[in-house]
N, C-alpha and C positions, 0 to 999 in steps of 0.2 A: 131862296135861288137868286143870286146876285151876278154871277157870272157864267160864263158858257166855256165847255170845252169840247174835244170831239173824240169820239171813241171808235173801235172797231166791233161791227157785230156780225156773228153767222146769223142768218136772217133764212136760209133755205138748204138744202143739201147742195154742197160743195159752192154755196154762195156767201159772199162776204158784203159789208159796205159799211162805209164811213157814217156816222150818224152825230147829229149834235146831242151834249147833255148837257144839263144844268149841274152847277156846282153849289152847295150848300155852305153858309156861311162859314167862315172859320171860329170854332169855338176856342175856349182857353186850353183845352188839352189837344187839339187838332193841328195839322199841318198841311199847309196848300204847296203841293210838291207840282214843279213843272217838269212833265218827261223831257229826257236828254235821248234814252236809248232803251228799248224793250228786247227781248230774246222771244223767239219763236220755239216752242218747246215741242219740237216736231212729231213726236210720237203722238202724244197725249192731244196735242191741239189738232192735230190731223184727224184723229177719231172724232173730237166734237164737230170737228168743221162739217165731215161727212155724215154727221149725225149718228154715229155708231156706239153711242153710249147705252149699255143695258138698261131698261127701263129701272130695273130693280137696284141699278148704282145711281141713280140722280141725286140721291143725298148725299151719297158718300163723294161724288164726283165733284160738288161745288166748289168752286174757287173762293177764297175769302172774302173777295170782294165783285164778285160774280152778280151780274143782273140778268133779268130774265131767266128762262126755265128751258132744260134740255127737251126736246131736241133744237128748238130753236122758235121765236129770235132769244141770242143768248149772247151777253159780253162777257169774254171769258180769256184767261192769261194770267199768269202770274209771276213774269219777270221783269220788271220793271225798275229803271234807275232813272233818279231825276234830281231835282236841286230844290231844296226846301225856299220858298219865297216868302211865307209868312209862318208863325209859329213860335214855340219857346225860343227865345234869344240864341240859346248855344245851339239851335238845330238851324236858323235861317242862314242860306248861303253854302250849306252841306250839301254834299253829294250823297243820296241816300237811296237803298233799295228797298223796293217793297213787293209784296205779293199780289201785284194789282195787274187788270187786263190792260190791255195796247189804249192808252188814251193821253190825249196832248197834257192833261193836268187833271189832278184829282184833289179831294179833302178827305183826309183820314185821319183818325187818332194819332198822335205822336208816338204811342207806343207801340202802333205796327209797322214803323219803319225803323232801318237799321242803317247807321252810319257808314259807309264805305271809306276805307283806310284812305289817307292822303297818297298813298303810294299805290294804291290798286286804280288803273284805269276804268272810267264810266264803263264803256264796252265789255272790258271783261268782267266787270261787277254783274252783267246779266247773267252769269253763268253761278252766281249766289247761289240759287235755288237748288241747281243740278249736283254743285258740289254738295250741297248740305245733304241731297239726296246718297252720294257718295259716303259721304261720313256714317251717316245713320246706316248703309251696307257694311261697313266693314266692323261698325261697332255689333251689327249681326251677325255677321260671319267669323268674326275673331280668328284674322291670320295668323299663324303663328312664324316665327324665325325660319328663314330656309323653306318655306313652303315652294311649292310650284302649284301656279294657279294661270288658268286660263279665262279670259274675259271673253265671252263669245255673244259679239255685237260692238261694232266700233262707232256708235253713233255719240250724243252729248254725253249720257251717263255712263256706259261703258267704259268711254276714253276719261273720263273723270274718275270714275273707279280704278283703271288700270293704273293711272299716275300715282295716285294714293298708294295702292297696293306696292308700286315700284320703290317706295320709302321704307319697307318693311326689310330690315337686313336679311340678308342672305336671299332673299325671295327671286323665283325666276318667274315671272309675269310673262304670258303671250297674249297678245289682243289677236282675236280671231274673227275675220270678216270676210263676206263674199266678194268685196270690192277692194283688188289689188291696189287701188290708190291710197287705201287706208294706211300700206306699209311705212309710206313718209311720214304719216301723223305718228304710229306707234315709235318710230324712230324718234321724232321731237320729245315724246313723252319718256323716252327712257325705257322702252319694253321692247319685247320681242314682238313678232308678227307672223300669223300664219294664215293663207288661204282656208276658207272654210274645206274645199273639198281636198286639201293636202292636210288637214291638220289631224288625221288619224294616226300621223305618228307620234301624238302625243297622247294617244288611247291608254287608258290604263295607268298613266304616270301622273296624274295630277290629284292632288291633295284637296283642293277646291275649286270649282269652277264658277263663276258669273256669268249668269245668262240676263242680256238684255237686248236680243234681236226681235223680239215679238214674232216668233214665228215657230210652228212646231218643228221644223227643221232643225233650227238652233239649238232649242231647249233638248231634242235628240242627242245631239252632239256634247252639249255641255253634260249629260248624262254618260254619255259611252268614254268623254276623255277622261272618268274619274278612275282612281285606283281604290281598292277595297277599303271600305269605311269614309270614302269621301262624301262630299255635300256638295249640291248644287243650290246656289242663292239665287233665287227667280227674283229679277226687277222688272220685268217687262208687264206691261196691261196691255193685254189683248182686246179690250172693248166687248164686242158681241161677235169676236170670232172664236169658233171651236179649235180645240187644241188637242192636239194627239200625241203620244209618247208612248212607246214600248217598254213595259216595265217586268218583261221576260229576261232572258239571258242572264247577265250577272248581277241585275238590280238587286236580288233578293240573296243569293249567296254572296256577294260583294257587300252585305247591309249598307247600301247606297241609301243616300236622303237627297229631299227636294225642299227647300225651305224658302218661304215668301219672305221678304223686305218691302216694306213699303212707308214713304218717309210722313204719311199724316201723324205717326205716332212716334216718339222717341224709342230707340231700341232697347227691347226689355232689360238688357244686361246694363242699360246706362240710364233706363227710367228714373229711378230712386234719387238720381243724383246729377242727372243732368234735364233742363228746361229745354223747350225747342228755342228759346232764345240765346241760352248757352249754346247747342248745335250751330245755330246761324252765325253766331260769331265767331266760332272755331271756323266757319265756311269762309267767312271775310279774311280770316287770318293767314288761311290757305292760298287765296286767290292773289297773294303776295308772288304766285309762283308765275314768272313771264313764259314758262314752258305751255300753258293753258292757251295762251294767245292762237296756239295751234287750232284750237277747235272753233273759232270766229271765220267762217269759212265766207261770209258774203254780209253785204248790207242793201238795205234798200229804204228809200223815203217812207215814212208813214201814210202818205196817199197812196202809196204803191200797193199797200198791204192786203187790199182784196186781190188783186191778180198773185201777189206773192204767195197767199195763200194757196190759192188755186194750183200754182206750179209745184209747191213743197208738196202738195198732196199727191200730185200725179205723178210725180218723180222728175219731173220736166227742169226742175229748178235742186241740182244737188246741192246738199249743205248737211254740217254736222249742226252748228249753231247760225242761223241766219238771223242779224240784228236788222231791228228798226231803229232810223234816227227820227229826230224829230228837229224844228227848225229851233235853234237854239235861241235868236233873238225875238221870238213871239212870245209875247205876253198872254196873261189870260185874259181871254176877251171880256169886258163889262157887259 
């Protein structure tokens, strides 16, 4: 260990702090990255921050460069963008994305970072992991030309899914949420909008619904909006929360289905021909879309992250994607 950095750790229930961390020497196959931006994955990181990861999911929920163990103390996160300061010549000076926790600088294998296209702003690049999740979801869902689709839940994942679905020729995509301010977001993404309480007008008319709200009510609505033979693609992760859904009514007679989609594995329909690296490269290409900037709803300095996480968790800081910025002039401490 010859350099030091600082990282955000969850140290107790809804309690975080900034801690110093040592950095390993940069090996021949490594890179030293100085962070410029990171994104808070509000749904998953809130569950980690609140200590709501079920013990049976501790192993499955480990992030690639996580330190510590659930419930705490744990260093967790996976939406980091930075500049390579040391490493292979072709990477030095390049902006890269990494599945790394919130930390001012880090040393990781060069193979674990992805170069951000020059025409993708670093702040937008924090959405890489979320757009990758959306790509995987569309591979799982296999939407067809002209489909009528409702995306229930206008958070980071739901909005990214809706934007990609809008590119399917002839599709009619409606973003559904309980927050009326999300209508402007839907408009910027080129899709329709319906308040959850009024979305029943869509009932029985959807070929596909995608659920991302992480609530029982949202899942029930996603089921109720389907037409015969329709499918709910479930992207929510509920942590230790129990979920209830009524499978009476038309669920059986309409031959409806609920299918899980999760980004830890490439969708089965593409797994024989696409690697996780291929999927991430596609996500970075799709991030050339400036419409996605509407998802970047606020920013804070890294030093404020303990307070910010608390406010994101209790809802006093509303956000789709809240970005964390780092001092661009600060080198890694010797």
